[in-house]
N, C-alpha and C positions, 0 to 999 in steps of 0.2 A: 475430674473431667471439666467441670465448670471453670476451674482455675486455668486450664490449658486454653479454653476458648477465650477467656478474658485476656490472657497473655497474647494470644494470636491477634486479637483485634487491637490491642494496645500497640503491638509491633507494627501492624498495618498503618495505624495512625501516625506513628513515628516516621515510618518510611515515606508516607505520602507528604509529610512536611518537608522532606528532603528533595522532592521532585521539583525540577525547574520546568515550569510550563512555558510553552512558546507564546510570544506576543501575538497580537492580532495580525500585525504585518508579516511576521514570520509564517504564521499559519496560512495566510492568503498566498504568499509566495510559494510555499510548499504545495499548496493545492493547485496552483497554476502549473507548476512543474509536472506534477502527477498527471494532470489532464493533457498537457501537451505531449508528454512521453507516451501516454496511452493512445492518443490519436496517431502519433507517428508509428507506433508499433502496429496498430490496426491497419494503417495504410500499407506498411511494409508487408504484412501478412496477406493483404488483399492482392498486392502486386505479385507476390510469390505464387499465390493461388492461381491467378490468371495465367501466369507463365507456365505453371505445371499443367493446367488444363489444356493449354495450346500444345504443349509438348505431347501429352497423351492423345490428343485428337490427331496429331500428326503421325503418331505411331500406330494407332488403331484406326 
């Protein structure tokens, strides 16, 4: 059992050495993209909500 645990952690260490981490610039760019897309999606959802409320007010 101990050998399996040691092997697991050794394998994890080997795999983590293969990971290509983003640079600071890439990370900042990705963060900006996520924030902008989130804001646009929230705005789109807000507009759709307002439209549906107006339609339902007109019906009822």
